[in-house]
All heavy atoms as an XYZ file, in Angstrom:
961
protein
N      69.670    125.716      1.874
C      69.213    124.741      2.839
C      70.148    123.520      2.762
O      70.319    122.925      1.714
C      67.770    124.340      2.532
C      67.308    123.140      3.293
S      65.629    122.639      2.855
C      64.696    124.095      3.245
N      70.729    123.191      3.880
C      71.617    122.020      3.936
C      70.782    120.736      4.047
O      69.843    120.662      4.819
C      72.555    122.133      5.118
N      71.179    119.777      3.240
C      70.522    118.481      3.276
C      71.558    117.419      3.635
O      72.741    117.565      3.332
C      69.925    118.153      1.900
C      68.864    119.118      1.356
C      68.483    118.740     -0.052
C      67.651    119.125      2.263
N      71.074    116.354      4.236
C      71.998    115.264      4.591
C      72.650    114.676      3.339
O      73.818    114.322      3.349
C      71.255    114.214      5.384
C      72.182    113.219      6.033
C      71.605    112.633      7.279
C      72.660    111.831      7.990
N      72.148    111.192      9.166
N      71.900    114.615      2.248
C      72.441    114.054      1.008
C      73.561    114.900      0.432
O      74.332    114.414     -0.400
C      71.324    113.856     -0.039
O      70.740    115.096     -0.367
N      73.701    116.148      0.871
C      74.812    116.974      0.404
C      76.154    116.296      0.660
O      77.138    116.537     -0.043
C      74.810    118.349      1.088
C      73.646    119.220      0.645
O      73.052    118.965     -0.418
O      73.340    120.194      1.377
N      76.190    115.458      1.668
C      77.428    114.776      2.053
C      77.862    113.709      1.057
O      78.994    113.248      1.096
C      77.266    114.148      3.436
C      76.925    115.121      4.577
C      76.545    114.341      5.830
C      78.066    116.070      4.835
N      76.966    113.284      0.164
C      77.286    112.145     -0.703
C      77.500    112.488     -2.180
O      78.045    111.691     -2.922
C      76.202    111.053     -0.631
C      74.862    111.611     -1.060
C      76.163    110.435      0.756
C      73.802    110.569     -1.292
N      77.090    113.685     -2.630
C      77.141    113.987     -4.043
C      78.548    113.946     -4.612
O      78.766    113.445     -5.718
C      76.446    115.310     -4.370
C      74.995    115.268     -4.022
C      74.349    116.000     -3.086
C      74.015    114.381     -4.550
N      73.026    115.639     -3.014
C      72.790    114.651     -3.905
C      74.026    113.385     -5.535
C      71.604    113.969     -4.203
C      72.854    112.712     -5.822
C      71.662    112.998     -5.165
N      79.526    114.477     -3.883
C      80.914    114.448     -4.386
C      81.398    113.010     -4.561
O      82.053    112.691     -5.534
C      81.859    115.206     -3.440
C      81.664    116.715     -3.545
O      81.091    117.177     -4.544
O      82.090    117.427     -2.634
N      81.050    112.169     -3.594
C      81.466    110.766     -3.695
C      80.795    110.076     -4.882
O      81.426    109.298     -5.589
C      81.147    110.033     -2.389
C      81.652    108.601     -2.389
C      81.475    107.935     -1.051
C      82.048    106.545     -1.083
N      82.051    105.889      0.189
N      79.515    110.354     -5.088
C      78.803    109.759     -6.224
C      79.407    110.237     -7.547
O      79.595    109.461     -8.474
C      77.310    110.090     -6.176
C      76.510    109.368     -5.093
C      75.078    109.850     -5.115
C      76.555    107.869     -5.262
N      79.709    111.534     -7.631
C      80.349    112.072     -8.845
C      81.715    111.415     -9.081
O      82.046    111.090    -10.211
C      80.490    113.579     -8.767
C      79.296    114.300     -9.336
O      78.805    113.948    -10.375
N      78.855    115.324     -8.640
N      82.439    111.195     -8.021
C      83.746    110.541     -8.137
C      83.581    109.114     -8.672
O      84.321    108.687     -9.545
C      84.454    110.515     -6.781
C      85.811    109.870     -6.809
C      86.456    109.839     -5.436
O      86.224    110.755     -4.627
O      87.190    108.875     -5.169
N      82.606    108.400     -8.144
C      82.363    107.042     -8.609
C      81.958    107.028    -10.066
O      82.396    106.153    -10.857
C      81.319    106.333     -7.752
C      81.904    105.962     -6.379
C      80.985    105.156     -5.569
N      80.815    103.804     -6.103
C      79.972    102.921     -5.615
N      79.250    103.222     -4.550
N      79.844    101.744     -6.130
N      81.139    107.987    -10.478
C      80.746    108.064    -11.889
C      81.952    108.322    -12.792
O      82.056    107.753    -13.881
C      79.711    109.174    -12.106
C      78.281    108.898    -11.628
C      77.400    110.104    -11.873
C      77.707    107.673    -12.315
N      82.879    109.144    -12.337
C      84.057    109.441    -13.149
C      84.974    108.249    -13.303
O      85.804    108.211    -14.218
C      84.835    110.629    -12.542
O      85.487    110.250    -11.351
N      84.844    107.249    -12.456
C      85.690    106.072    -12.505
C      85.121    104.947    -13.361
O      85.760    103.931    -13.590
C      85.943    105.537    -11.092
C      86.733    106.502    -10.226
C      86.777    106.060     -8.780
O      86.159    105.098     -8.376
N      87.528    106.808     -7.974
N      83.904    105.130    -13.832
C      83.256    104.082    -14.644
C      83.872    104.027    -16.034
O      84.050    105.054    -16.688
C      81.729    104.353    -14.731
C      81.082    104.213    -13.360
C      81.078    103.403    -15.746
C      79.615    104.596    -13.311
N      84.195    102.831    -16.447
C      84.705    102.612    -17.809
C      83.494    102.599    -18.748
O      82.674    101.660    -18.716
C      85.453    101.277    -17.858
C      86.033    100.978    -19.217
O      85.640    101.604    -20.226
O      86.908    100.063    -19.275
N      83.376    103.632    -19.556
C      82.211    103.770    -20.438
C      82.029    102.569    -21.360
O      80.910    102.224    -21.736
C      82.340    105.042    -21.280
C      82.151    106.294    -20.475
C      82.347    107.532    -21.359
N      82.177    108.753    -20.584
C      81.049    109.418    -20.498
N      79.971    108.988    -21.125
N      80.970    110.510    -19.752
N      83.113    101.902    -21.723
C      82.995    100.770    -22.648
C      82.473     99.516    -21.975
O      82.036     98.596    -22.667
C      84.346    100.477    -23.302
O      85.272    100.009    -22.330
N      82.487     99.464    -20.654
C      82.061     98.245    -19.947
C      80.784     98.421    -19.148
O      80.362     97.499    -18.459
C      83.182     97.808    -18.995
C      84.438     97.374    -19.716
C      85.500     96.920    -18.744
C      86.754     96.520    -19.482
N      87.815     96.147    -18.558
N      80.160     99.563    -19.236
C      78.976     99.795    -18.401
C      77.743     99.164    -19.012
O      77.589     99.066    -20.242
C      78.769    101.285    -18.169
C      78.419    102.035    -19.387
C      78.534    103.511    -19.174
N      78.546    104.115    -20.482
C      77.736    105.085    -20.845
N      76.907    105.603    -19.983
N      77.785    105.553    -22.054
N      76.866     98.720    -18.168
C      75.619     98.109    -18.616
C      74.409     98.870    -18.099
O      73.301     98.653    -18.549
C      75.549     96.657    -18.158
O      75.627     96.585    -16.758
N      74.631     99.774    -17.151
C      73.548    100.530    -16.528
C      73.501    101.895    -17.186
O      74.300    102.770    -16.878
C      73.824    100.631    -15.023
C      72.679    101.160    -14.211
C      71.472    100.489    -14.146
C      72.820    102.314    -13.463
C      70.424    100.957    -13.371
C      71.785    102.795    -12.681
C      70.587    102.121    -12.633
N      72.616    102.087    -18.145
C      72.538    103.335    -18.906
C      71.115    103.882    -18.840
O      70.358    103.800    -19.806
C      72.970    103.118    -20.372
O      72.167    102.083    -20.928
C      74.430    102.766    -20.472
N      70.776    104.430    -17.700
C      69.438    104.980    -17.484
C      69.575    106.426    -17.012
O      70.646    106.859    -16.579
C      68.623    104.161    -16.457
C      68.388    102.754    -16.947
C      69.305    104.166    -15.104
N      68.474    107.151    -17.118
C      68.389    108.500    -16.603
C      67.305    108.494    -15.532
O      66.150    108.114    -15.801
C      68.046    109.518    -17.708
C      67.841    110.920    -17.123
C      69.137    109.523    -18.772
N      67.692    108.893    -14.325
C      66.778    108.846    -13.178
C      66.632    110.241    -12.587
O      67.607    110.967    -12.422
C      67.333    107.907    -12.105
C      67.690    106.484    -12.557
C      68.385    105.729    -11.428
C      66.423    105.755    -12.995
N      65.398    110.591    -12.253
C      65.158    111.829    -11.496
C      64.983    111.420    -10.032
O      64.268    110.447     -9.743
C      63.861    112.500    -11.967
C      64.003    113.419    -13.154
C      65.105    113.358    -13.996
C      63.032    114.333    -13.421
C      65.222    114.222    -15.077
C      63.121    115.194    -14.494
C      64.216    115.146    -15.326
N      65.644    112.169     -9.156
C      65.513    111.946     -7.718
C      65.012    113.243     -7.103
O      65.656    114.288     -7.213
C      66.869    111.538     -7.089
C      66.706    111.381     -5.576
C      67.396    110.272     -7.733
N      63.847    113.174     -6.478
C      63.237    114.318     -5.821
C      63.365    114.114     -4.311
O      62.799    113.134     -3.781
C      61.774    114.468     -6.230
C      61.579    114.580     -7.719
N      61.991    115.663     -8.446
C      61.043    113.705     -8.607
C      61.701    115.469     -9.721
N      61.118    114.284     -9.842
N      64.113    114.987     -3.673
C      64.390    114.838     -2.249
C      63.426    115.692     -1.425
O      63.272    116.881     -1.683
C      65.838    115.242     -1.965
C      66.894    114.448     -2.725
C      68.254    115.096     -2.592
C      66.910    113.016     -2.237
N      62.793    115.034     -0.448
C      61.830    115.703      0.424
C      62.471    116.032      1.778
O      63.331    115.263      2.267
C      60.647    114.804      0.722
C      59.691    114.605     -0.377
C      58.493    113.792      0.112
N      58.887    112.506      0.611
C      58.386    111.340      0.197
N      57.449    111.299     -0.729
N      58.809    110.207      0.709
N      62.005    117.106      2.341
C      62.306    117.439      3.728
C      61.010    117.965      4.316
O      60.389    118.866      3.724
C      63.422    118.492      3.792
C      64.280    118.384      5.018
C      65.477    119.318      4.941
O      65.338    120.471      4.544
N      66.621    118.826      5.308
N      60.583    117.375      5.407
C      59.321    117.740      6.054
C      58.151    117.679      5.073
O      57.275    118.533      5.052
C      59.439    119.131      6.680
C      60.486    119.192      7.778
C      60.687    120.583      8.365
O      59.860    121.476      8.068
O      61.644    120.746      9.131
N      58.168    116.628      4.209
C      57.082    116.378      3.294
C      57.063    117.191      2.023
O      56.217    117.004      1.160
N      58.009    118.132      1.858
C      58.045    118.981      0.673
C      59.323    118.699     -0.125
O      60.404    118.555      0.429
C      58.059    120.446      1.113
C      58.076    121.420     -0.028
C      58.149    122.854      0.470
C      58.293    123.781     -0.736
N      58.719    125.103     -0.354
N      59.167    118.621     -1.467
C      60.368    118.445     -2.331
C      61.166    119.723     -2.272
O      60.699    120.798     -2.593
C      59.965    118.115     -3.784
C      61.199    118.084     -4.676
C      59.214    116.784     -3.854
N      62.432    119.558     -1.832
C      63.313    120.733     -1.661
C      64.487    120.719     -2.638
O      65.155    121.753     -2.835
C      63.832    120.845     -0.216
C      62.687    121.151      0.751
C      64.567    119.580      0.215
N      64.775    119.587     -3.242
C      65.845    119.492     -4.239
C      65.553    118.329     -5.149
O      65.077    117.278     -4.715
C      67.198    119.315     -3.568
C      68.323    119.183     -4.610
C      69.706    119.202     -4.010
N      69.946    120.495     -3.377
C      70.722    120.654     -2.320
N      71.347    119.648     -1.774
N      70.900    121.852     -1.793
N      65.880    118.529     -6.432
C      65.753    117.439     -7.420
C      67.049    117.370     -8.192
O      67.668    118.387     -8.509
C      64.577    117.723     -8.360
O      63.352    117.667     -7.654
N      67.444    116.146     -8.490
C      68.664    115.931     -9.253
C      68.415    114.870    -10.310
O      67.512    114.039    -10.172
C      69.860    115.482     -8.369
C      70.235    116.559     -7.377
C      69.568    114.189     -7.653
N      69.223    114.932    -11.351
C      69.210    113.915    -12.408
C      70.433    113.055    -12.199
O      71.555    113.574    -12.103
C      69.262    114.551    -13.808
C      69.305    113.459    -14.867
C      68.095    115.489    -14.030
N      70.231    111.756    -12.085
C      71.327    110.803    -12.104
C      71.367    110.251    -13.523
O      70.539    109.434    -13.907
C      71.107    109.676    -11.088
C      70.959    110.097     -9.622
C      70.710    108.886     -8.754
C      72.188    110.831     -9.149
N      72.298    110.747    -14.302
C      72.391    110.420    -15.712
C      73.501    109.393    -15.915
O      74.677    109.734    -15.961
C      72.656    111.680    -16.525
C      72.704    111.434    -18.015
O      72.855    110.257    -18.434
O      72.613    112.436    -18.772
N      73.111    108.129    -16.036
C      74.086    107.066    -16.221
C      74.413    106.830    -17.699
O      75.218    105.951    -18.004
C      73.593    105.780    -15.532
C      73.554    105.918    -14.047
C      72.395    106.251    -13.400
C      74.696    105.718    -13.289
C      72.361    106.399    -12.021
C      74.679    105.864    -11.907
C      73.505    106.216    -11.278
N      73.789    107.606    -18.579
C      74.183    107.571    -20.009
C      75.402    108.457    -20.200
O      76.384    108.045    -20.790
C      73.036    108.064    -20.882
S      71.592    106.974    -20.841
N      75.313    109.699    -19.692
C      76.425    110.648    -19.828
C      77.315    110.675    -18.580
O      78.254    111.477    -18.527
C      75.875    112.054    -20.093
C      75.202    112.158    -21.452
O      75.593    111.394    -22.367
O      74.302    112.998    -21.612
N      76.992    109.856    -17.591
C      77.767    109.728    -16.355
C      77.957    111.070    -15.652
O      79.055    111.529    -15.378
C      79.127    109.068    -16.638
C      79.047    107.653    -17.207
C      80.432    107.138    -17.524
C      78.329    106.714    -16.254
N      76.796    111.673    -15.313
C      76.848    112.950    -14.575
C      75.611    113.103    -13.701
O      74.603    112.432    -13.896
C      76.979    114.115    -15.531
C      75.775    114.339    -16.436
C      76.021    115.512    -17.365
C      74.764    115.775    -18.229
N      74.936    116.928    -19.089
N      75.759    113.983    -12.741
C      74.673    114.345    -11.822
C      74.409    115.825    -12.018
O      75.334    116.647    -12.002
C      75.059    114.064    -10.367
C      75.315    112.565    -10.165
C      73.964    114.550     -9.419
C      75.896    112.214     -8.810
N      73.146    116.191    -12.210
C      72.769    117.589    -12.412
C      71.613    117.952    -11.516
O      70.668    117.173    -11.375
C      72.333    117.824    -13.862
O      73.299    117.385    -14.775
N      71.702    119.134    -10.919
C      70.578    119.624    -10.136
C      69.554    120.265    -11.089
O      69.947    120.927    -12.072
C      71.036    120.631     -9.092
C      69.938    120.998     -8.108
C      70.450    121.707     -6.882
O      71.653    121.738     -6.620
O      69.585    122.247     -6.150
N      68.276    120.033    -10.817
C      67.207    120.597    -11.628
C      66.224    121.294    -10.714
O      66.337    121.220     -9.474
C      66.502    119.512    -12.481
C      65.926    118.401    -11.580
C      67.460    118.950    -13.531
C      65.069    117.383    -12.315
N      65.250    121.939    -11.292
C      64.186    122.622    -10.539
C      63.473    121.604     -9.641
O      63.134    120.505    -10.109
C      63.196    123.250    -11.496
C      62.229    124.203    -10.878
C      62.859    125.487    -10.409
O      63.839    125.960    -11.023
O      62.373    126.031     -9.390
N      63.265    121.919     -8.359
C      62.580    120.952     -7.467
C      61.255    120.463     -8.050
O      60.466    121.266     -8.550
C      62.370    121.746     -6.174
C      63.489    122.747     -6.187
C      63.662    123.127     -7.643
N      61.074    119.162     -8.036
C      59.859    118.464     -8.471
C      59.617    118.507     -9.969
O      58.564    118.110    -10.451
C      58.620    118.967     -7.720
N      60.614    118.935    -10.757
C      60.470    118.970    -12.224
C      60.239    117.561    -12.744
O      60.836    116.603    -12.253
C      61.688    119.595    -12.869
N      59.404    117.434    -13.763
C      59.185    116.138    -14.389
C      59.928    116.025    -15.714
O      59.991    114.951    -16.305
C      57.687    115.890    -14.612
O      57.162    116.960    -15.395
C      56.952    115.796    -13.286
N      60.479    117.140    -16.177
C      61.303    117.167    -17.377
C      62.042    118.489    -17.416
O      61.715    119.427    -16.705
C      60.466    116.977    -18.647
O      59.591    118.085    -18.817
N      63.090    118.558    -18.272
C      63.829    119.792    -18.491
C      64.159    119.831    -19.977
O      63.926    118.880    -20.705
C      65.147    119.834    -17.678
O      66.050    118.872    -18.219
C      64.911    119.565    -16.197
N      64.787    120.920    -20.413
C      65.199    121.024    -21.818
C      66.192    119.906    -22.172
O      66.104    119.304    -23.245
C      65.810    122.393    -22.091
N      67.131    119.624    -21.252
C      68.109    118.548    -21.499
C      67.542    117.168    -21.267
O      68.076    116.182    -21.789
C      69.337    118.735    -20.588
C      70.149    119.966    -20.983
O      70.104    120.357    -22.177
O      70.854    120.501    -20.106
N      66.503    117.089    -20.460
C      65.922    115.802    -20.094
C      64.414    115.818    -20.297
O      63.643    115.907    -19.343
C      66.281    115.451    -18.640
C      67.749    115.274    -18.422
C      68.516    116.298    -17.861
C      68.383    114.095    -18.774
C      69.889    116.152    -17.669
C      69.753    113.931    -18.588
C      70.492    114.975    -18.037
O      71.851    114.804    -17.861
N      63.969    115.732    -21.560
C      62.526    115.689    -21.788
C      61.942    114.398    -21.209
O      62.660    113.419    -20.996
C      62.406    115.714    -23.325
C      63.742    115.302    -23.824
C      64.768    115.661    -22.770
N      60.670    114.414    -20.936
C      60.009    113.289    -20.252
C      60.310    111.944    -20.873
O      60.516    110.956    -20.173
C      58.503    113.549    -20.206
N      60.376    111.878    -22.211
C      60.602    110.578    -22.861
C      62.021    110.049    -22.625
O      62.277    108.866    -22.852
C      60.282    110.627    -24.360
C      61.118    111.586    -25.161
C      60.594    113.021    -25.200
O      59.576    113.332    -24.552
O      61.199    113.834    -25.913
N      62.916    110.878    -22.155
C      64.290    110.429    -21.883
C      64.440    109.866    -20.460
O      65.420    109.202    -20.166
C      65.245    111.607    -22.119
C      66.692    111.178    -22.097
C      67.625    112.250    -22.597
N      68.982    111.799    -22.354
C      69.989    112.565    -22.082
N      69.844    113.869    -22.040
N      71.183    112.072    -21.864
N      63.482    110.139    -19.600
C      63.559    109.735    -18.213
C      63.067    108.294    -18.051
O      61.956    107.979    -18.422
C      62.710    110.672    -17.306
C      63.023    112.131    -17.578
C      62.865    110.324    -15.834
C      64.485    112.500    -17.546
N      63.929    107.443    -17.498
C      63.539    106.046    -17.289
C      62.669    105.871    -16.052
O      61.770    105.047    -16.035
C      64.789    105.171    -17.181
C      65.542    105.122    -18.509
O      65.031    104.503    -19.443
O      66.623    105.744    -18.588
N      62.978    106.658    -14.995
C      62.215    106.531    -13.759
C      62.452    107.772    -12.899
O      63.434    108.490    -13.068
C      62.632    105.291    -12.982
N      61.534    107.958    -11.974
C      61.596    109.086    -11.053
C      61.235    108.581     -9.666
O      60.330    107.747     -9.534
C      60.611    110.159    -11.525
O      60.575    111.240    -10.634
N      61.933    109.086     -8.663
C      61.618    108.701     -7.289
C      61.510    109.960     -6.444
O      62.255    110.925     -6.630
C      62.694    107.758     -6.692
C      64.016    108.441     -6.507
C      62.228    107.173     -5.359
N      60.527    109.948     -5.561
C      60.412    110.989     -4.524
C      60.671    110.290     -3.200
O      60.040    109.277     -2.889
C      59.007    111.646     -4.561
O      58.787    112.167     -5.885
C      58.915    112.762     -3.544
N      61.653    110.818     -2.465
C      62.162    110.153     -1.285
C      62.625    111.192     -0.270
O      63.089    112.271     -0.667
C      63.324    109.198     -1.694
C      63.852    108.400     -0.507
C      64.436    109.961     -2.388
C      64.856    107.315     -0.903
N      62.468    110.888      0.993
C      62.995    111.793      2.016
C      64.507    111.874      1.897
O      65.176    110.866      1.622
C      62.630    111.307      3.419
C      61.176    111.558      3.770
O      60.523    112.389      3.108
O      60.665    110.912      4.697
N      65.026    113.072      2.072
C      66.469    113.294      1.940
C      67.255    112.321      2.826
O      68.220    111.707      2.380
C      66.796    114.742      2.321
C      68.271    115.028      2.319
O      68.901    114.895      1.249
O      68.807    115.340      3.389
N      66.851    112.162      4.063
C      67.551    111.278      4.985
C      67.520    109.826      4.481
O      68.538    109.113      4.575
C      66.990    111.366      6.391
C      67.851    110.619      7.386
O      69.020    110.926      7.581
N      67.268    109.605      8.016
N      66.400    109.380      3.949
C      66.306    108.015      3.432
C      67.228    107.817      2.233
O      67.867    106.773      2.099
C      64.858    107.667      3.064
C      63.971    107.462      4.282
O      64.501    107.156      5.374
O      62.745    107.608      4.132
N      67.323    108.824      1.351
C      68.237    108.708      0.215
C      69.677    108.592      0.699
O      70.463    107.777      0.211
C      68.084    109.864     -0.763
C      68.900    109.687     -2.012
C      68.475    108.808     -3.014
C      70.105    110.328     -2.171
C      69.243    108.611     -4.149
C      70.866    110.152     -3.311
C      70.436    109.280     -4.288
N      70.010    109.386      1.700
C      71.349    109.321      2.303
C      71.607    107.901      2.838
O      72.678    107.338      2.628
C      71.485    110.352      3.414
C      72.775    110.254      4.157
C      73.927    110.881      3.674
C      72.868    109.556      5.350
C      75.133    110.765      4.359
C      74.063    109.453      6.035
C      75.200    110.069      5.530
O      76.373    109.956      6.206
N      70.620    107.328      3.491
C      70.785    105.974      4.058
C      70.959    104.930      2.955
O      71.745    103.983      3.121
C      69.586    105.602      4.945
C      69.450    106.431      6.216
C      68.138    106.080      6.939
C      70.619    106.259      7.141
N      70.276    105.084      1.835
C      70.457    104.171      0.703
C      71.862    104.324      0.152
O      72.583    103.339     -0.049
C      69.427    104.419     -0.400
C      69.796    103.643     -1.675
C      68.025    104.026      0.041
N      72.287    105.557     -0.063
C      73.623    105.814     -0.648
C      74.764    105.359      0.252
O      75.820    105.011     -0.241
C      73.775    107.297     -0.962
N      74.523    105.338      1.557
C      75.553    104.902      2.492
C      75.368    103.463      2.922
O      75.992    103.011      3.876
C      75.612    105.835      3.728
O      74.321    105.854      4.356
C      76.035    107.247      3.332
N      74.498    102.749      2.207
C      74.291    101.321      2.358
C      73.680    100.921      3.709
O      73.824     99.801      4.157
C      75.608    100.544      2.175
C      76.290    100.823      0.863
C      77.628    100.138      0.788
C      78.408    100.587     -0.419
N      79.732    100.031     -0.479
N      72.957    101.842      4.332
C      72.333    101.534      5.619
C      70.923    100.987      5.460
O      70.376    100.409      6.408
C      72.345    102.785      6.508
C      73.758    103.240      6.857
C      73.801    104.501      7.675
O      73.060    104.556      8.696
O      74.542    105.408      7.301
N      70.334    101.177      4.274
C      69.009    100.641      3.969
C      68.946    100.460      2.450
O      69.770    101.030      1.728
C      67.873    101.581      4.489
C      66.543    100.849      4.520
C      67.800    102.868      3.689
C      65.469    101.539      5.356
N      67.996     99.697      1.987
C      67.860     99.460      0.542
C      66.612    100.167     -0.001
O      65.654    100.422      0.741
C      67.762     97.977      0.222
O      66.550     97.462      0.811
C      68.970     97.203      0.735
N      66.644    100.446     -1.313
C      65.429    100.946     -1.958
C      64.300     99.938     -1.780
O      63.161    100.306     -1.545
C      65.656    101.201     -3.451
C      66.125    102.604     -3.776
C      67.332    102.777     -4.413
C      65.364    103.705     -3.467
C      67.777    104.042     -4.726
C      65.794    104.982     -3.778
C      67.016    105.155     -4.421
N      64.633     98.656     -1.879
C      63.615     97.610     -1.739
C      62.908     97.722     -0.386
O      61.676     97.627     -0.305
C      64.233     96.235     -1.918
N      63.680     97.930      0.678
C      63.088     98.065      2.017
C      62.199     99.299      2.112
O      61.102     99.269      2.689
C      64.177     98.106      3.080
N      62.671    100.402      1.527
C      61.875    101.635      1.557
C      60.604    101.492      0.727
O      59.560    102.015      1.102
C      62.716    102.812      1.051
C      63.878    103.223      1.964
C      64.729    104.283      1.278
C      63.370    103.721      3.313
N      60.698    100.792     -0.398
C      59.505    100.525     -1.220
C      58.509     99.695     -0.415
O      57.324    100.012     -0.361
C      59.890     99.812     -2.530
C      60.674    100.769     -3.443
C      58.655     99.261     -3.244
C      61.349    100.102     -4.626
N      59.012     98.665      0.247
C      58.165     97.791      1.054
C      57.491     98.575      2.175
O      56.333     98.312      2.519
C      59.003     96.651      1.616
C      58.191     95.574      2.300
C      59.080     94.413      2.708
O      59.677     93.773      1.820
O      59.172     94.157      3.931
N      58.192     99.535      2.741
C      57.659    100.357      3.836
C      56.778    101.500      3.345
O      56.211    102.239      4.141
C      58.816    100.935      4.673
C      59.653     99.909      5.386
C      60.928    100.508      5.960
O      61.006    101.709      6.198
N      61.916     99.673      6.199
N      56.660    101.654      2.015
C      55.835    102.717      1.470
C      56.435    104.104      1.633
O      55.722    105.105      1.624
N      57.763    104.184      1.739
C      58.426    105.457      1.993
C      58.913    106.153      0.743
O      59.474    107.251      0.822
C      59.613    105.266      2.939
C      59.198    104.920      4.355
C      60.414    104.917      5.245
C      60.036    104.884      6.718
N      61.201    105.053      7.559
N      58.745    105.553     -0.430
C      59.165    106.184     -1.687
C      58.031    106.111     -2.696
O      57.207    105.212     -2.644
C      60.429    105.515     -2.283
C      61.615    105.671     -1.377
C      60.193    104.063     -2.587
N      58.020    107.091     -3.567
C      57.081    107.101     -4.687
C      57.898    106.983     -5.941
O      58.715    107.870     -6.232
C      56.260    108.406     -4.701
C      55.424    108.587     -3.455
O      54.801    107.603     -3.011
O      55.399    109.705     -2.922
N      57.721    105.899     -6.688
C      58.465    105.695     -7.931
C      57.508    105.654     -9.106
O      56.469    104.988     -9.044
C      59.258    104.366     -7.880
C      60.321    104.421     -6.779
C      59.909    104.082     -9.234
C      61.112    103.136     -6.611
N      57.880    106.396    -10.141
C      57.148    106.306    -11.393
C      58.119    105.819    -12.456
O      59.321    106.094    -12.384
C      56.545    107.650    -11.820
O      57.585    108.618    -11.919
C      55.510    108.133    -10.826
N      57.631    105.089    -13.410
C      58.500    104.573    -14.467
C      59.100    103.238    -14.055
O      58.477    102.430    -13.374
N      60.329    103.020    -14.475
C      61.018    101.755    -14.317
C      61.518    101.544    -12.879
O      62.643    101.924    -12.553
C      62.175    101.713    -15.326
C      62.964    100.419    -15.275
O      62.722     99.543    -14.465
N      63.941    100.336    -16.165
N      60.708    100.920    -12.053
C      61.087    100.665    -10.654
C      62.333     99.811    -10.581
O      63.171    100.003     -9.692
C      59.927     99.984     -9.926
C      60.224     99.705     -8.455
C      58.970     99.325     -7.689
C      58.650     97.887     -7.797
N      57.561     97.443     -6.910
N      62.518     98.907    -11.502
C      63.691     98.036    -11.520
C      64.991     98.849    -11.610
O      66.020     98.456    -11.079
C      63.629     97.031    -12.644
C      64.758     96.011    -12.634
C      64.827     95.204    -11.337
O      63.803     94.736    -10.817
N      66.016     95.043    -10.775
N      64.938    100.009    -12.253
C      66.135    100.848    -12.373
C      66.621    101.278    -11.000
O      67.839    101.324    -10.743
C      65.834    102.069    -13.236
N      65.704    101.586    -10.082
C      66.119    101.972     -8.736
C      66.623    100.792     -7.935
O      67.545    100.925     -7.125
C      65.011    102.738     -8.006
C      64.920    104.156     -8.438
C      63.981    104.554     -9.352
C      65.835    105.088     -7.983
C      63.917    105.849     -9.791
C      65.796    106.398     -8.411
C      64.827    106.788     -9.334
N      66.058     99.625     -8.164
C      66.568     98.427     -7.493
C      67.977     98.097     -8.001
O      68.846     97.696     -7.243
C      65.602     97.265     -7.691
C      64.215     97.483     -7.090
C      63.298     96.321     -7.450
C      64.271     97.667     -5.584
N      68.209     98.316     -9.298
C      69.550     98.102     -9.864
C      70.520     99.143     -9.325
O      71.658     98.828     -8.970
C      69.509     98.167    -11.394
O      68.614     97.138    -11.855
C      70.869     97.939    -12.000
N      70.079    100.392     -9.185
C      70.903    101.444     -8.592
C      71.307    101.047     -7.173
O      72.452    101.232     -6.764
C      70.165    102.784     -8.590
C      70.903    103.943     -7.939
C      72.207    104.242     -8.643
C      69.990    105.185     -7.910
N      70.354    100.486     -6.456
C      70.631     99.988     -5.104
C      71.785     98.999     -5.109
O      72.703     99.087     -4.294
C      69.359     99.304     -4.589
C      69.168     99.403     -3.102
O      69.891    100.161     -2.443
O      68.298     98.698     -2.607
N      71.754     98.074     -6.054
C      72.842     97.095     -6.180
C      74.158     97.795     -6.486
O      75.217     97.415     -5.956
C      72.531     96.098     -7.309
C      71.333     95.194     -7.009
C      70.887     94.426     -8.247
O      71.663     94.348     -9.229
O      69.754     93.898     -8.215
N      74.117     98.826     -7.316
C      75.340     99.574     -7.677
C      75.895    100.280     -6.442
O      77.112    100.329     -6.251
C      75.061    100.598     -8.783
C      74.512     99.998    -10.059
C      75.556     99.212    -10.788
C      75.018     98.696    -12.104
N      75.906     97.757    -12.742
N      75.031    100.838     -5.620
C      75.480    101.499     -4.366
C      76.219    100.510     -3.472
O      77.151    100.853     -2.753
C      74.304    102.079     -3.575
C      73.833    103.429     -4.037
C      72.498    103.756     -3.913
C      74.690    104.357     -4.566
C      72.024    105.012     -4.297
C      74.236    105.612     -4.977
C      72.904    105.926     -4.826
N      75.770     99.260     -3.497
C      76.318     98.265     -2.571
C      77.645     97.670     -3.026
O      78.325     97.023     -2.259
C      75.310     97.167     -2.353
C      74.087     97.800     -1.694
C      73.090     96.926     -1.123
N      72.031     97.751     -0.574
C      72.168     98.575      0.452
N      73.284     98.709      1.068
N      71.138     99.296      0.874
N      78.012     97.879     -4.275
C      79.306     97.386     -4.762
C      80.393     98.304     -4.270
O      80.204     99.496     -4.103
C      79.318     97.324     -6.295
C      78.451     96.212     -6.840
C      78.565     96.134     -8.333
C      77.715     94.988     -8.842
N      77.772     94.873    -10.288
N      81.574     97.740     -4.104
C      82.781     98.452     -3.676
C      82.855     98.587     -2.210
O      82.318     98.911     -1.373
C      82.931     99.821     -4.316
C      83.917     99.776     -5.437
C      84.211    101.183     -5.863
C      85.360    101.190     -6.833
N      85.638    102.456     -7.406
């Protein structure tokens, strides 16, 4: 199933590869659950500790590599809305205000991620 967010993963991976590990301050692990037509169809881990993105079982709350205690926050968001955040067309803050995302854990981590998307 093609998702609009498919268009951004390569770019996000490229940006992660350019991060100087010695100067980074954002070291969180985030689960992103992407919805289409109200159903979670893809989940990914944005791992800013190891600087990688991994696909996981849709709607998973933990994995062998990412047990629940390692996850800083989790968001469930429509695929199109995540694409809009990643392409700087809307902010997580606006989507939170509109009630379009469900966040568990450290909500500030997603607001900080939003700021990171907007740099460059």
